[in-house]
C-alpha positions in Angstrom: 83.0 132.3 294.9 82.3 136.0 294.9 85.0 136.7 292.3 83.5 134.0 290.1 80.0 135.4 290.4 81.3 139.0 289.7 83.2 137.7 286.7 80.1 135.9 285.2 78.2 139.2 285.5 80.7 141.1 283.3 79.2 141.8 279.8 82.3 140.4 278.0 81.9 137.1 279.9 78.2 136.5 279.2 78.7 134.1 276.3 81.9 132.5 277.8 80.9 131.2 281.2 78.3 128.5 281.7 79.0 128.2 285.5 81.1 130.7 287.4 84.4 129.7 288.9 84.1 128.1 292.4 86.3 126.5 295.0 86.0 122.8 294.2 88.3 121.4 296.9 91.3 122.0 299.1 94.3 120.0 297.6 96.7 120.3 300.5 98.2 122.3 303.3 101.7 123.7 303.7 103.6 125.9 306.2 103.1 128.9 303.8 99.5 128.4 302.7 97.1 126.0 301.0 96.5 124.6 297.5 93.0 124.8 296.2 91.2 123.6 293.1 89.0 126.1 291.4 86.6 124.9 288.7 84.3 126.5 286.2 82.3 125.6 283.1 83.0 127.6 280.0 82.6 127.3 276.3 85.6 125.3 275.1 86.9 128.1 272.9 86.9 130.5 275.9 88.6 128.4 278.6 92.0 130.0 278.5 90.8 133.6 278.2 88.3 132.9 281.0 91.1 131.4 283.2 93.3 134.4 282.6 90.5 136.9 283.5 89.7 134.9 286.6 93.3 135.1 287.8 93.4 138.8 287.1 90.2 139.5 289.1 91.3 137.1 291.9 94.6 139.0 292.2 92.7 142.3 292.5 90.4 140.8 295.2 93.5 139.6 297.1 95.1 143.1 297.0 91.8 144.7 298.0 91.5 142.4 301.0 95.2 142.7 301.9 95.9 139.0 301.2 99.5 138.4 300.3 100.6 135.5 298.1 103.8 133.6 298.8 106.7 135.1 296.9 105.1 138.5 296.6 107.3 141.4 297.7 106.0 143.8 300.3 104.6 147.0 299.0 
């Protein structure tokens, strides 16, 4: 939620995002993590750029908080 709110506050996102990305539901559990659904409302023309930017910011937040994704090599 925090990443979505921070993203919506970015000047380049002001006209793209109608509602910031948020955790919509947990899709399932596994031995190595969980699958979640993240949703947002964007202008139709901006959905793919918005998704890419969200993933980039989410990855930075994971790194900052020392959250490792499955398949990532140790640094």
